[in-house]
N, C-alpha and C positions, 0 to 999 in steps of 0.2 A: 504494499499500500504506499501511497505517496500522502504524507502527513504535514501539516503545518501548524506551528505552535506559535500562538501571538503572546508575547510577553517572555522575557528572559530573566526574570527574577528568581528566587529560590525554587518555585514550583515548575516554572516553564523549563529551566536550565536542566533541572533533574529528569523532568518528563521527557524533553528531547533527546538527551542523552542516552536514558535508559531504553527508549523505544528504538533508537539507532541500533542501540546494543543488540536488540533481539531481531534485527534484520530489517526493519522498516527504513524507508527512505523519508528523512525528516528535514525540513527546513524551519528554523527559528526566524522570527521577525520581531525587531525592536525599532524604535525611532531613534535611538541613541546611537549616532553615528560613530563615536569614540568606542563605545561599548561594544559594537558589532565589529570593529576593526580588530580589537583585542581578541574577541571570541573566534575571528577567522584565524588567528594565529594560535589558537588553542589556550587562550589565557581565560581562565573562568572569572566572571565577574563576582562569585562568591567564595568563601572558603568552606569546602565540603569534601573530606576525605574520599579520594578515589575518583572524584568527578573530573578533575583536569586529565588524569589518565584515560579515562574514557571518552572524554571529548577529543583528544587528539587521536585516539585509535579509530575512531569513527569518522573524523575528519578525513583522516589519510586513506580510509577505506571507502570514501565518497558517499557514505551513507547520511551524513550529518552536514548542515551547512547553515549559514547565517546571511541576513540580509536585512536592509532598512526598507525595502520595498514590498509592499503589500501585494502589489499587482505580480511582482515575481514570485512571492511565497505563495500564494493562493490560487494561481493558475492550475487548473486539471489537478487538484488536490482531491483525494477520497475523502479525507477527515480534517477537521480543523479543531484544535485543541486551545480553549480560551483559558490562558493562565496569568492574567493580568491580576494587579493587586485591587483588594476591596478594603482600602484602609478606613478605619474608625471616624465616623462622624461626631461631632461635639455631643450628640444626645446617646451616643453607644450604638446608633445603627451603621449599617455598612454602606459604604460610598460607592456606589455603582456607576459612577461616571465613566471609568476607564473600561468597564465591561461594554456598556453603551456604545462606546468609541469602537471597540473592537466588532461589536456587532454591525455597525455601519461599515466599518472597513471590510468585513467579510461579505457582506451584502454586495457592495461595489466591485469586488474583485473574483468571486468565485465564477467559474465558467461551466461547472458541471453540478449534478446532484450531489449532495455532500452532507456527511453527517457532522454535526456540531457537537462537539465533547466539552462540557463545562469542567474544568479542573478548579478554578477561582472558587473560594468559598462565598457562597450566595445565599440570601435569605429563602426560605419556603416559598416557593411560587416564581421564583425568579427566572428558572428556566423558559417557563411559558412567555415570560416578557422578553426573553433573548429570542425565542422563536418569533414572537410577532414583530419585533424591532427589524430582525434580518428580512422578514418578509416584506415588510413596508418599503424597506430600501433595495430591495433587489432589482438589478439592472436586466435581468434575464429571467426566462420563464422557466425556473429550477426547482427541484424538489429539495427540502431540507428535512433531516431528521434530528431530533434533539437527545442529548444524553447527558445525564447527570453522572459523573464520574469523580467524586470527591478523593482528595489525597488523605493520607495518614501517617505521612512520613515524620520521622524526628529528626531535627537538625542535628547534624553530626554524624548521623547513622543512614542517610536517605538512600544511598546506594544500597546497601546491605538489605534496608527494609522494602526496596521495591523488589527484589528478589526472594524476600523470606517474609512477605506480609501475612497477616492472618487472614486477609480478605481483600477481593477487589469488589467494589460495589458498582453496579451498573443499573442506573435508573433511567427508565425509558418506555414510552407508550408503543413503541414500534419493535414488533417481534423482528423485523428484517435488521434494524440497527443493532439491537441486542445479539442476534447471531454474529454480526460482524465484528462487534466489539469482544464478544467472547472468543472468536477465532483469533482477533488481534491480540489479546492478552494471554492466550494460551501459551506460549513461550516462557512467561514468567512462572508458570507451574504453581500458581497461587488459587486456593479455592475461590470461585466466583459467586457472588451473591446477586441475583436479579430481582429487582424491586420496581415499583413506580417512582416516577420523578421526585414527587413531594417527599415520599419517605427516604429516598436517597438523600436529598438535600438535608432532612432533618437528621439522619444518622450522622452526617458530620458535625452538627452543632452539639447534638446529644452526647456523642461520644467525647468531645472535647470538655463539654461541661462536666460530665462524670469524672473525668481525670482531674479535673480542677477541683471537683469537690474532694476527691479522695486527698488531695495534696494539702488543701487547707484544712481537712479533718485533721490529719495527722500532726499538723502544725498547731492546732488548738491542743490536742493530745501532748504535745510536746511541752506547751507552756504550763500545763497542769503538772506534768512529771516534775518539772523544774520546781515547782511549788511543794511536791510532796517528796521529793529527793529521789524519784524512780528515774530509770534510764530509758529513754523513749526509743533507742534502737531495741532494746530487749523486748518492749512491749510490741513494737512494730513486726519483729521477727516472730513473736508469739502469735500475733494476730494473723499475719500472712500465711502461716502454716494451716490455716483454716482455707479448705479450697472454696469456700463459698466469698471470701475476702480475697486471697491472693496477696503476694508480697508486692506486687508492682505498684509504683506511686505512693510507697508508703515510707518515703524517705524525707524525715523533717529537716526543716532548712528555712530560708527566708523567702520562701514563696516561689512562685512561677512567674515567667516572663516570656519574652519571645513574640513572635508575630501571630501565634494561634490562639493559646488559652485565654489570655486577657481580651483580645478583640472578639473572640466567639462568645465568651460568656457574657459579655455585654450585650453583644449582639442578640444572643437568644432571650436575655432579659427584655430586650426592646421589641423583639418579635412578639413575645409574651404580652407585653404592654399594649401593643397595637391591637391585642385581641381582648383587652380589658381583662387579662389575666395577670395577676402578681406572682411572680416567682419568686417567692420570700426566700426559699433555701438557696437559690444562686446569688441572691442579694447578698446573703451572709458570706458565702464563698469569695465573692469580690472584696467585700468589706475586710475578712480575714486577712486575704493577701496583701491589700493596702497596708495594714497594720504590720503585718509580718516583715515587709521589706524595709521597716524602720527598727527592727528589733536590734540590730548590732549598735545603733545609735545609743538607744537605751542603754544597753550593756556598757557601752563605752562610757557614758555619762557617769555611771555609778562607780566606775573605777578611777575615771578622771574627770571631776565635775566641771573642770574649765579646760578646754582643749585649745585655747587661742594661743597661737604660737608653738603648738605641739606638732611634731612630724608625725602624721599617721599613714602608714603604709596601707594601701588597699591592693590585695592580691586577687586578680580574677575580674574582668570589667564585662566580658559578654554575658548575656543570660544563662548560658549554659556552657560546658566544654565541648571543644571540637567544631566551634562555629565562631564567625566573626560578627555575629548579630547582636547589634546593642539594643534591639527594640525592647521596651519594657524591662529592660535590665535594672536590678536592684542598685547597681552602681551609680545609676543616675541620681537616685534620690539621696543615696548615702553620702556620694561626693559634694553634692549640693548643699547638702545639710551641714557637712563639716567644713566647707569653705565659709558658709554664712556664719558658722561660730568661730571664724577666725585661726582653724587649723591649716597647717601646711599639708597638702595633700600629694602624697607619691603614689602614681598608679602603675601596676604593671599587668599585662595579660599576654600570653606567647603569641596570640593571633590578633586579637582585636584592638590593638592600641591606634591603628590608623583610624578606624571607624570611630574609635573613641574620641579622638581629638576634635572631631566635628560634632560630637553630641554632648561631650561633658562640659563643666564650666571652664571657661578658658584658663582660669588660675590653677587648675590641675597641672602638676608636672608628672612627668613619665620616666620610669627607670627602664635600663634595657635588661634587667634581669630581676628576679625575685630578690636574689641577695643583695643586689643594690637598692631595691626599695626598701628592705629590712634594716639595712645598715643605719645604726644610730636613730632609728625611730622610736617613738614613745608608746606605739601601740601598733599591732597588725591586725587588720581585719581581712577575713578571707571570704570572699563573695562568690567564687566559682571554682568548682573542685577540679580543675586541670590536673593532670597526671603530674606535670612538672611542679605544681603546688603541692600535691599530695605526697610526693616524694622528698619533700624537704624534712630533714632530720631534726630532732629538738635542738641539736647544737647550731644548726643554722639561725636560730632565734637569739642567740647568746651576744650577736653583735649589736642587739638593741640597747637602749639606755636603762631600761629595766624591762626584762622579757614580760610582755602582756600581749597575748594572743586571744583574739575573739573571732571565733570560727563559725561562720554562717553556714557551714555544709559538713560539720562533723567529720573533717578529714583525718584527725588524729586520735591515737589512743590515749585514753585518760591515763593510762598507767606509764607511758613513756613519757608524757607532759610531768607528771607527778615526780617521777625519778629524777627528772633535770631541773626541777624547781622552776619551772615556767607557770606563771598564772595563767591559766587557760579557762574560757568560758566558751562552751559550744551551745547546740541548741536541744533542750530537752533532756540534758544530762548533768549531773551535779558538777560544779565548778572544782577547779584543780588548784591548790596552792594559792586559795583567794586571800588577798591582803585586806580586803575590805568586805563588809556585810553586805551581801547582794539579795535584794529582795525583788521578785518579778511581781509587776503590778499590771 
């Protein structure tokens, strides 16, 4: 099949690369000329393990190409994947302006009957609007079929997930389109679930909202564990052994971030609100997450009430490891508050520092290594559990003015920190070598 992918962000790039990997002829279109030129050279616009290698392989094989021309990309295609962004509006709803423009570009440039596949996360019912918009602007008498094919990729492991997914969702009212999509996706060797369009759209939102709920739940449990002197990691392990619950997404920390969970939970609340239904549970999930992202600041202030003039090292700036994505990262809130309180902030991330410079407060300084950031700092805050950060030994913190580590991802053993006389505060676990009385409120 000849396939066009509109949009070369996270979803579009992974979709284009993996479809070409299974033998399809794929052309990705983006209006950013500089970005397209780099992609033609095999330079990925995003950091994702394995993506660059897959891009280069399929560029050389002639199965993957990039262009700024919709006319070139959409001519004689069998299917078009819409993978443009749906950013959050001020009220939490999804902004569909890029999707609408993609529909117009499709309508003006396709030259044969085409299957339109929506990868972008859109509110329930949007695929019918996509169909109507395309039909309204078609220049030729053509037939189109609409398919909702939501993605469930994890940033940092998207290539692996594409070939080891739990399921592929195909939502369509067309038996013909469903059969084509099943055949197209067969090489992934992943279970396929066929359903109607609206259910497919809802599966995406419901899945992310449920996972967000698990994260906020275990974070609330972690806060209670601290008050009681229990260890949330033991609690989570004991819970996860119950097959009805499972161990996934029961890792206590400083909340979720990124491009999906925050946006999708708010969008589902808005979708419910448009139906005069108040999604009280999910509102609580969002509120817990907002509060959790400031947890390390609260812990720091109990140890150092006045941080003005203090050097605070912030290790890990991306919202999660193995990505350079800064969207909804806790580092945004944490560094902003530290700068506001007069601290000198020294940030480090193995991958995301270039993106961080365009997002974080301009007064944030950046170190070339974790060791440099830690050197002579008054406190270390750990926000992202990169392997490079998790592999730091307790002795690496001895270069601080007074070893004080506040760990938002529970990277280190309580026993190791205790043995090296490092004051160590984590999430949902008892503090170690505490020099002040800490009470969680």
